[in-house]
C-alpha positions, 0 to 999 in steps of 0.5 A: 500500500502506498500513499495513493491507495489511502482514501483521506475521506474514509472514516478511520477506526482509532484506538486512543490510549490514555492514563486520564480520561473523564470523568476523572477530574485530573487536568490530564483528562481534558486533552484526550477527551477533546481529541476524541470528540474532534475525531468523532465529529469528523466521522471517525470511530474512536475507542478509548482505553484509560487507566482505572478500576472497571467499576470506579467510573460509570462509563456509558461512553464506550471507555474501557478501563484497565487497572494501572500498573504502579508508578515506577517513580513512586516505588523507587521513592518508597524504597529510598525512604525505607532504606533511610529508615523512614516509613510511608 
């Protein structure tokens, strides 16, 4: 397939992976929500996968939630505090 074979008017199926997505109140949820809305306005099918417990949000908007992995930096800081003799 080359560039001449691509039809720019054909709706695309787009997978959007994001850590934050509404109804999460983090400011990082704003941009992916706006991007998904703009793509849908242009006729594309957008599927969103975001971090979060499946039952934490009542997603009727087609957002799939997956359990996030622990943040490596948080783990490293916790280990550093434990090494220094401090807890939590």
